C-alpha positions as CSV (number, residue, x, y, z in Angstrom):
1,M,-4.3,12.7,-7.4
2,I,-0.5,12.8,-6.8
3,D,1.3,13.9,-10.0
4,I,5.1,13.6,-9.8
5,N,7.8,13.2,-12.5
6,I,10.7,11.1,-11.3
7,P,13.6,11.5,-13.8
8,G,14.9,8.2,-15.1
9,F,12.0,6.3,-13.4
10,R,8.6,7.4,-14.7
11,H,5.9,10.1,-14.5
12,L,3.5,9.1,-11.8
13,Q,-0.2,10.1,-11.8
14,L,-1.5,8.3,-8.9
15,A,-5.2,8.2,-8.1
16,H,-5.5,5.0,-5.9
17,L,-3.7,3.8,-2.8
18,V,-4.1,0.0,-2.2
19,L,-2.9,-1.4,1.1
20,D,-2.7,-4.7,2.8
21,Y,-3.9,-4.7,6.4
22,N,-2.2,-7.1,8.7
23,G,1.6,-6.4,8.9
24,T,1.1,-3.2,6.8
25,L,-1.6,-1.1,8.5
26,A,-2.0,-3.2,11.6
27,V,-0.1,-5.3,14.1
28,D,-2.0,-8.4,15.4
29,G,-5.2,-7.0,13.9
30,H,-5.0,-3.5,15.5
31,L,-4.5,-0.4,13.4
32,I,-1.0,1.2,14.0
33,P,-1.3,4.5,15.9
34,Q,-1.4,7.5,13.7
35,A,-1.9,5.5,10.5
36,G,-5.6,6.4,10.5
37,D,-4.9,10.1,10.7
38,T,-2.4,9.9,7.9
39,L,-4.7,7.9,5.7
40,A,-7.5,10.5,6.3
41,A,-5.2,13.2,5.2
42,L,-4.1,11.2,2.1
43,S,-7.8,10.5,1.2
44,E,-8.0,14.1,-0.1
45,A,-5.6,13.2,-2.9
46,L,-6.0,9.5,-3.3
47,Q,-8.9,7.0,-3.2
48,I,-7.9,4.5,-0.4
49,H,-8.4,0.8,-0.7
50,V,-7.6,-1.9,1.8
51,I,-7.6,-5.6,0.7
52,T,-7.0,-8.2,3.3
53,A,-7.6,-11.8,4.3
54,D,-8.4,-10.2,7.8
55,T,-6.5,-12.9,9.7
56,F,-7.7,-11.5,13.1
57,G,-11.2,-10.4,12.0
58,L,-10.7,-6.9,13.2
59,A,-10.2,-4.8,10.0
60,Q,-13.8,-3.6,9.6
61,G,-14.0,-2.3,13.1
62,E,-10.5,-0.8,13.2
63,L,-11.1,1.0,9.8
64,A,-14.8,2.0,10.4
65,D,-14.1,5.7,10.9
66,L,-12.0,6.1,7.7
67,L,-13.1,7.0,4.2
68,L,-11.9,3.9,2.3
69,N,-12.9,0.8,0.4
70,L,-12.4,-2.4,2.4
71,T,-12.3,-5.8,0.7
72,I,-12.0,-9.0,2.6
73,A,-10.2,-11.5,0.3
74,P,-10.9,-15.2,0.5
75,P,-8.0,-17.3,2.1
76,E,-7.1,-19.0,-1.2
77,N,-5.4,-17.3,-4.1
78,Q,-4.8,-14.1,-2.2
79,A,-1.9,-12.9,-4.3
80,E,-3.9,-13.3,-7.5
81,T,-7.0,-11.6,-5.9
82,K,-4.9,-8.6,-4.9
83,L,-3.3,-8.4,-8.3
84,A,-6.7,-8.5,-10.0
85,Y,-7.9,-5.7,-7.7
86,V,-5.0,-3.5,-8.7
87,A,-5.5,-4.3,-12.4
88,D,-9.2,-3.4,-12.2
89,L,-8.3,0.0,-10.8
90,G,-5.7,0.5,-13.6
91,T,-2.2,-0.4,-12.6
92,E,-0.7,2.8,-14.0
93,R,-2.7,4.9,-11.4
94,V,-2.0,2.8,-8.3
95,V,0.5,2.9,-5.5
96,A,0.4,-0.3,-3.5
97,I,1.9,-1.0,-0.1
98,G,2.3,-4.3,1.6
99,N,4.7,-6.7,3.4
100,G,3.5,-10.2,2.9
101,R,4.3,-12.7,0.2
102,N,0.6,-12.4,-1.0
103,D,1.4,-8.7,-1.7
104,R,4.3,-9.3,-4.1
105,Q,2.3,-9.4,-7.4
106,M,0.3,-6.2,-6.7
107,L,3.4,-4.3,-5.7
108,K,5.2,-5.4,-8.9
109,A,2.2,-4.5,-11.1
110,A,1.4,-1.1,-9.5
111,A,2.9,2.1,-10.9
112,L,4.6,2.4,-7.5
113,G,5.1,-0.5,-5.1
114,I,6.2,0.1,-1.6
115,A,7.3,-2.8,0.6
116,L,7.4,-2.6,4.4
117,V,9.5,-4.4,7.0
118,Q,7.8,-3.8,10.3
119,R,7.1,-6.0,13.4
120,E,5.6,-8.8,11.2
121,G,8.6,-8.7,8.9
122,G,8.6,-8.6,5.1
123,A,8.7,-11.4,2.6
124,V,11.9,-11.3,0.5
125,E,9.9,-11.9,-2.7
126,T,7.8,-8.8,-1.9
127,L,10.8,-6.7,-1.1
128,V,12.3,-7.6,-4.5
129,S,9.0,-6.8,-6.2
130,A,8.8,-3.3,-4.8
131,D,10.2,0.0,-6.1
132,V,10.8,1.3,-2.6
133,V,11.3,-0.4,0.8
134,A,10.2,1.6,3.9
135,P,10.8,0.8,7.6
136,S,7.2,1.6,8.7
137,I,3.7,2.4,7.3
138,L,4.1,6.0,8.6
139,D,7.3,6.4,6.7
140,A,5.7,4.9,3.5
141,L,2.7,7.2,3.8
142,E,4.9,10.2,4.3
143,L,6.6,9.4,1.0
144,L,3.2,10.1,-0.6
145,R,2.6,13.3,1.4
146,Q,6.2,14.5,0.6
147,P,6.7,13.1,-2.9
148,R,10.1,14.8,-3.4
149,R,11.4,12.0,-1.1
150,L,10.4,9.6,-3.9
151,V,12.3,11.6,-6.4
152,A,15.4,11.5,-4.2
153,T,15.1,7.7,-3.8
154,L,14.0,6.6,-7.4
155,R,15.7,9.0,-9.8
156,S,18.6,7.8,-11.9
């Protein structure tokens, strides 16, 4: 668990990390270098979940060596599927990371939503739904490994 009080924002007690795959953890279906190692380190504090439509059909193979829950979402109603997944975990204990339009609802519902703008870009609706925007998955994951960075960004 990651337990951090952010003055003027909220007290976070995070137990789950929910991530999109393509555009978030992967580019063109391939896991971004060093993302796996960072996820492995975070799995000591958080239960890791990846929910994806798996556009390239590579997620299972790319994530096979990591301790996480992988869910392949059907192509229809992806935003609602991701939102329901986060709600089932308990939104108040979830940090969610994504970049696509189908991630916007889960980022808004999560206790902490982090949007990314990487090589695939980031949907404007998703950026507006997030609490934090990061330039890369590695930077986003480092916010969780170094949570005082979140305090510096989110306090008011």
